[in-house]
N, C-alpha and C positions, 0 to 999 in steps of 0.2 A: 504493499500498498504506498510506504512514504516516496516511493520514485512515483508513483503519481500525485503525490501532492501538488498545486499548483500555487504561488505566486502571483500575484501583480506587480509587475516591475514598473516603474515608470520613469525607463530611460527607453530609447527605441531601440529594434532588434534590427541589427545589421551584421553580414558578413564577406570577408573579404572575395570577392570574384574568382580568386585564383585555387580556391578551397581544392576542386577533384584532381589538377593537377598535381596540386603538394601532397595529396593524398596516398597517388600511387608511389611519388619518389619517395614517400617516407617509409611506407611497407619496403621498399629496395634496400634503402639507407639502414633501414632497421635489421632486416636479414641480412645484408653482408656482413654488416658489425657485431651480427652474431649476439646480440641480444636477448634474441629468444629462439625455442628449441623446438625444431620440426611444424609442421602443420598445424598440428594443435596447437602450439605455441602461438602462431602467427594469426589463424584467427581468432584465439581469444585477442591479441593485441588488437586486432584489426575491429574485432569489437567495440574497442573503447572509442574508436572515429578519433583521436587527438586532433586530427588535420580540423577539425571542427570546432574541436575547443580551441585552437590558435586563431583558426579564422574568425571567429567570434569575438574572440578577447581582444585580438589588433585587428580588426574590421578593415583597417588600412595598407595592413602588409601583404605585399607579391612577390611575386619571384622569387628570388635567392634569400628574403627577408622572413619569406614564410616557410620557405625551408628550413632556413634556423630554427625558426620558431618552436615548427611541430619537433624536429629531431630532438630539441630541446625539453622540450614536453614527452618526447618519447622517452628518452632514457633517465629522465629527471622521474616520473609516474611508476615506470619499471620498478626502479630503484626505493621509489616511495612506499610499495606496494610489497616489498619486501623486510620493510621494517614491521608490516602488520601481520605477515606471515614465514617469522624468520626463524621459529622453530628451535631447533640446535642450530643457528648461525650467529648468535648476537655477538659473538666476539669478531667474526669474519666481517661482517657487516660495518661492526664498528669499525676497525680499520679503515677499510675502504671510505667508511664515511670520513675521519680523517683527510684521509688524500682527497675527497671532493673538495674538502674547506681547505688545503694549502694550494690546489689547482692554480686560484687565479691569484696569489699571491705570488707566484714565480714569475722570472720572464718567460712571456707568452713562448708557448714551444716548448718550454721544457717538459721531458719525457717525465711520467709518473714514477715514483717510486713504487707505488702497490700498482701491477699492472692486471688488468683486465679489460672487458668489454665494457664495462661502464666507465673506467677512468679515463681509457682512451677514447670514448666518446667525448668526454666534455674537453679534455686537451686540445681536440678538434674543433669544439663548438663555440669554447671560453675567446680566443681569439677573431671570430666572425661577430661573439657577443660584444666586443668590446671595442670593436673598429669603430673610430672617428670620435671615440666620447674622453673625454676628460681623463685626468689620473682621477679628481675629485669623483665622480661618475661611478668609474671601475670599484674605486676604494667603497663606496657607497653601497653599488650593489654588490661586490666578494663579502662584505660585514654581513647585511643582509643574508645571503647564501649562507655564510657561516650558521647564524642563529639558525637558520632552517635545519640544517645537518643536523649540528648539536641538539636541537628539540628535539629530531625524528630519533637520535641513538635515545636520549632520553627517555622517550616512549618505548622504546623496545628494551628498554631497562625494566620499564615497571609493569611492562606484560610479560617478560622472563621470570620477574620473581614474585609476578601476582598481587603486582602491589594496587591497589584501591587510591584513588585521587577523586580530593573534594573538589566541588564545582568552584570555588574562585581559582584552584591548582588549575584544574582543567581548563579553563578562560584561559589562562595566562601563559599555559603551556600550547593551546590552542590558535594562539594568536601569531606561534613561530611555524608549527608543525605543517599548518594549511599552505603556506609557501607564497603567501601573497606580496609579502615587501618587496623582495628582489624581482615579484612579477611585475608591480606597479612599477618600479626602476626602468623593466624591459619597456614601456611604455616611450618614453624618452629615446631609446633607444633607435626602437622603430620608427619614430616620427623625425628623427635627425635634429633633437634638440634637446635643450638642457633646463632643468629647473632651478633656479638659485638658490645657493645655500639657504641665504635669510627665508628664503619661502620654503623649506624643508622644516626650516629651524620653528616657524611659526605656528603658534597651538591650535591654528585654523585647520594647516594643514597636514598637521601631525595629528588633531585626532581624525582629519576626514580617514585621512590614511588607516588609522585604525579602528573606524567604526567600517569602514568598505571591508577590510580586511577581517573582520568578526561575523559580520552580514554574510559575507561568502562562506568562508566555514561553516556557520550554522545550517544556511542552506546545502551545502554539501553532506554535513552531519544528518540531515534530514531524509535525503534520498539513498546515503549508502547505508539507513540505520538497518534493513532487512539482511543487506549482505553481511554487514558488519556482527549482528547478531546471529548469523547461522556459520560465521568461524569465531564465533566464543571472544568477540573483539570487546572490550569494557569502555574503550575512550572514543564515546560518542553522546554529543549534546545530550538527548535524548534518553540513554540510558544513563548518565549521570544524574539528569535532572531526577530521572525514576527513584532514583535512591535517595538523593538530598531532598529533597519532598516527601517520599515515602507515598510514592502514588501510582496511578496506572500507569501502564505503557500509553494507553491513550492519552488520558491527564498531562503525560511527560511532552509526547508529540505537540500536544496543542500548545503547550507551555513555550517550548521551543519553536511554534512557528512565532508565536507572539512577540519573543524577544527579536529575532530575526527582522519582522514588520517595525518593531521599536527601531531598531538600527538601521531601516532604511529609512525610515523617515528623518535620522538622525542626520544618514549620508546627504538627502534631498536639502535639509535644512543647511546642512554647512556647506552646500552647491552656492546658496545664497548670500552665502556668506563673504565668498571670496570676493568679488569686486572692492570692500571694502578694507580687508585686509591687504589688496593690491594698492588701495590710496595711501594707507597707512604705509604702507615701505615703499613705496614713492617710485614704483615701476617703473622702467621706461615702457613704450610699447610694444617691443620684440619681448620682455621680462613678460610682459601681461600675457600674449599671445603664448608665450610656453606655459605659463601657468595653466592658461583655460583648455590648453591641448590634454594636459597632464589632470587635470580635474574633470574632462569629458570622459577621460581614460578609464576613470572607476566606474562611470556609467556603464560604458562597455564592458569591462569586466565583470562586471555585477549582471548585467543583462545577457551577455554572454556566454560567462560560465551556469548559468540556471537552465538557460535553453539546452546546453549543449547535457548536463547534470540530467534533466528529462528523459533523454534518450540512451545513454552510453551506456555500454556492457560492464564497463567497471564497477557500476554500482548494480546490476543483475547479482539475485543470486543463482549461483551455481558452482562448478568444479572449477576454480582459475587453471586454466590449465598449462597459461605461463609459468606460474608460483608453485607449480608441482616440482616438487623434488628440492636438490641445490640449484640456486637460480641460475641460469646460464651465464648473465651478464656480471658474477662473481668470480666466474672461474678463470684458470688462466689458458692464454691462448693454446697453448700447446693440448690442451685438453680437448680444445673444442674444436676443430679440426675431424675429427671424429665421430663426435655429438652432432656435427651439423650434416654427415655422411648417413649416421645413424637415424637421423630425423627424417 
């Protein structure tokens, strides 16, 4: 039922005109980079339709930029799911996560210390992601990416030790595990602009990014509830609310929807405060345009991620073939030639 829960989103529905071409190219790229195993793994991955996710959340991206985004989504989503289904792999996943954090802080093109398909993919994508962007932007993106990876390691620790988290702790952790802060940074990369540092530090922009992140995270929790329950995953807003409020699943779901709408209303209200913020900071015309584009991008992300999540196979209940057994994207290349031939 949760994947069929519908929200009314006050932002326009947009999608890149290049989505179909990018989808085909990404499936080839994912297979060639050995991120999935065999026909079943590729089919499961294809059902997620990450090309649609990228094309909706970055609707102005086309060509090489859209290819980069879809490839980035591909290995990042695959790796993120491994945190949820890690089983006996926490030490291995943690080691790879540390490497994923380190890659953006090294000189571009430096080979990874931990060599596996997912780290090799990130070494390839990172130079494309930071091309044309200032060192300030690169450091901001890399820091937000590091927080995402560190939070995911924390989540796998909690799951491995069967530790229960309270609502306050869950909300704080979810702010990072959803992976939105660096994704919002990528709006600037795709648009070829940068938001001035004084805007990024302003309370209005900081709160807007925080509220948009929570809004998207909680929508994802609603849509993924059935699947996560089927896998015994306790890290979902509805599950946490049910325990926190000592209420029924239905009541907890209603509260999660209410909380999401509250955040959505806050995002809309913060959008209206942006001109006042620009006046206060005495921004130039070009700086205001950059801010307006970044702010519009939060609306694209909320609407686009929601529309993709309604139909993505990533949130459907079933046996995830991609994640059956040891994850192929965590294995050494030496092992993967035989795996691919067998697949």
